[in-house]
C-alpha positions as CSV (number, residue, x, y, z in Angstrom):
1,X,-54.0,47.5,0.6
2,X,-56.8,45.0,0.2
3,X,-57.4,43.3,-3.1
4,X,-60.1,40.7,-3.6
5,X,-60.0,38.9,-6.9
6,X,-62.5,36.2,-6.2
7,X,-65.2,35.8,-3.6
8,X,-65.7,32.0,-4.1
9,X,-62.5,30.2,-3.0
10,X,-64.0,26.9,-1.8
11,X,-61.4,27.0,1.0
12,X,-64.0,26.8,3.7
13,X,-66.0,23.9,2.2
14,X,-64.5,21.5,4.7
15,X,-65.5,23.5,7.8
16,X,-62.3,25.5,8.2
17,X,-61.3,29.0,7.4
18,X,-58.0,31.0,7.4
19,X,-57.1,33.7,9.9
20,X,-55.2,36.8,8.9
21,X,-51.9,35.1,9.6
22,X,-52.7,32.1,7.4
23,X,-53.5,29.8,10.3
24,X,-56.4,27.4,9.4
25,X,-59.0,27.0,12.1
26,X,-62.4,25.4,12.4
27,X,-65.3,27.7,11.6
28,X,-66.7,27.1,15.1
29,X,-63.5,28.3,16.7
30,X,-64.1,31.0,19.4
31,X,-62.1,33.6,17.4
32,X,-64.1,33.0,14.3
33,X,-67.3,33.3,16.4
34,X,-66.1,36.7,17.8
35,X,-65.2,37.9,14.3
36,X,-68.6,36.9,13.1
37,X,-70.4,38.6,16.0
38,X,-68.5,41.9,15.2
39,X,-69.5,41.5,11.5
40,X,-73.1,41.0,12.5
41,X,-73.0,44.1,14.7
42,X,-71.7,46.0,11.7
43,X,-74.5,44.7,9.5
44,X,-77.1,45.7,12.1
45,X,-75.6,49.2,12.1
46,X,-75.9,49.3,8.3
47,X,-79.7,48.7,8.8
48,X,-79.8,51.4,11.5
49,X,-78.2,53.9,9.1
50,X,-81.3,53.6,6.9
51,X,-83.1,55.4,9.7
52,X,-80.5,58.1,10.3
53,X,-79.2,61.1,8.5
54,X,-76.8,64.0,9.2
55,X,-74.4,63.6,12.1
56,X,-76.0,60.3,13.3
57,X,-75.3,58.7,9.9
58,X,-71.8,60.1,9.9
59,X,-71.1,58.7,13.4
60,X,-72.4,55.3,12.4
61,X,-70.3,55.3,9.2
62,X,-67.2,55.9,11.3
63,X,-68.3,53.1,13.7
64,X,-68.7,50.7,10.8
65,X,-65.1,51.4,9.6
66,X,-63.9,51.0,13.2
67,X,-65.6,47.6,13.4
68,X,-63.6,46.5,10.3
69,X,-60.4,47.6,12.0
70,X,-61.5,45.7,15.1
71,X,-62.1,42.6,13.0
72,X,-58.7,43.0,11.3
73,X,-57.1,43.1,14.8
74,X,-59.1,40.0,15.9
75,X,-58.2,38.0,12.8
76,X,-54.4,37.9,13.6
77,X,-53.8,36.2,17.0
78,X,-51.0,37.4,19.3
79,X,-49.3,40.6,20.0
80,X,-46.4,40.6,17.5
81,X,-46.2,42.2,14.1
82,X,-47.1,45.5,12.5
83,X,-50.7,44.6,11.8
84,X,-53.5,47.0,12.2
85,X,-54.5,47.3,15.9
86,X,-57.4,49.3,17.3
87,X,-56.1,52.2,19.4
88,X,-57.7,54.2,22.2
89,X,-58.6,57.1,19.8
90,X,-61.8,55.5,18.4
91,X,-63.0,54.7,22.0
92,X,-62.3,58.3,23.1
93,X,-64.3,59.5,20.1
94,X,-67.2,57.3,21.1
95,X,-67.1,58.7,24.6
96,X,-67.2,62.3,23.3
97,X,-70.1,61.5,21.0
98,X,-72.0,59.8,23.9
99,X,-71.5,62.9,26.1
100,X,-72.6,65.2,23.3
101,X,-75.8,63.2,22.5
102,X,-76.6,62.6,26.2
103,X,-76.3,66.3,27.1
104,X,-79.7,67.1,25.6
105,X,-81.5,64.0,27.0
106,X,-83.7,64.0,30.1
107,X,-82.6,61.8,33.0
108,X,-84.0,58.3,33.0
109,X,-86.5,57.3,35.7
110,X,-86.8,53.7,34.5
111,X,-85.2,51.2,32.2
112,X,-85.8,51.8,28.5
113,X,-87.5,49.0,26.5
114,X,-86.4,48.5,23.0
115,X,-88.7,50.3,20.7
116,X,-90.3,53.7,20.1
117,X,-89.4,54.7,16.6
118,X,-88.1,52.4,13.9
119,X,-84.6,54.0,14.2
120,X,-84.6,53.5,18.0
121,X,-85.7,49.9,17.6
122,X,-82.8,49.3,15.2
123,X,-80.4,51.0,17.5
124,X,-81.4,48.7,20.3
125,X,-81.0,45.6,18.1
126,X,-77.5,46.8,17.1
127,X,-76.8,47.4,20.8
128,X,-77.7,43.9,21.8
129,X,-75.6,42.4,18.9
130,X,-72.6,44.6,20.0
131,X,-73.0,43.2,23.5
132,X,-72.9,39.7,22.1
133,X,-69.7,40.6,20.2
134,X,-68.2,42.0,23.4
135,X,-69.0,38.7,25.2
136,X,-67.4,36.7,22.4
137,X,-64.2,38.8,22.4
138,X,-64.0,38.6,26.2
139,X,-63.9,34.8,25.9
140,X,-60.6,35.0,23.9
141,X,-57.1,34.9,25.3
142,X,-54.5,37.4,24.4
143,X,-56.5,40.0,22.5
144,X,-55.8,43.8,22.4
145,X,-57.6,45.1,25.5
146,X,-58.8,48.1,23.5
147,X,-61.2,45.9,21.6
148,X,-63.3,45.2,24.8
149,X,-63.3,48.9,25.8
150,X,-64.4,49.9,22.3
151,X,-67.3,47.3,22.2
152,X,-68.4,48.3,25.7
153,X,-68.6,52.0,24.6
154,X,-70.3,51.1,21.4
155,X,-73.2,49.5,23.1
156,X,-73.5,52.7,25.3
157,X,-73.3,54.8,22.2
158,X,-76.1,52.8,20.5
159,X,-78.3,53.1,23.6
160,X,-77.9,56.9,23.8
161,X,-78.4,57.2,20.0
162,X,-81.6,55.1,20.3
163,X,-82.9,57.6,22.9
164,X,-81.9,60.5,20.6
165,X,-83.8,58.8,17.7
166,X,-86.8,58.6,20.0
167,X,-87.3,62.3,19.9
168,X,-84.5,63.0,22.4
169,X,-86.2,60.6,24.8
170,X,-89.8,61.9,24.4
171,X,-90.8,58.7,22.7
172,X,-88.8,56.3,24.9
173,X,-90.8,53.2,26.0
174,X,-90.0,52.6,29.6
175,X,-90.3,49.6,31.8
176,X,-93.2,49.6,34.3
177,X,-92.2,47.0,37.0
178,X,-95.1,44.6,37.6
179,X,-97.4,46.2,35.1
180,X,-98.9,43.0,33.9
181,X,-99.5,41.2,37.3
């Protein structure tokens, strides 16, 4: 399992870092950027959890763990080996949670603007960061295809959760086209 004896290694002081297979790459490498975007999404979900309880908090806790698995998959390039790889099961779980949350929401008649309640605003922020992580992973060659499917569902999940945190859609702030002309 994981063991971290020291946090300060000074190994990155020259602008490089190590991937999970020991390969040294520049810190501005596209793979490192993707790993960082996934980490940022995870941190935003941590903030969102401050506005959730019960089943919403439990769902987000599972998602945070999934994102660490996703990062572990990203940090070792290539297909070989017995490393941890994200499977279809977490994506299927997200789809089931989306369907369950969406069942009680009214149909949308316009796009939803980020906001409403503090929890919904944080859900939308986490959603946009998850979309950035998805774009960063999409830019990589030879990654596990399940990573993109998971990140795509994650942003949908966060959108629907935001509506749920807005009083099941009652407090959604919707776009009014041309309202300020």
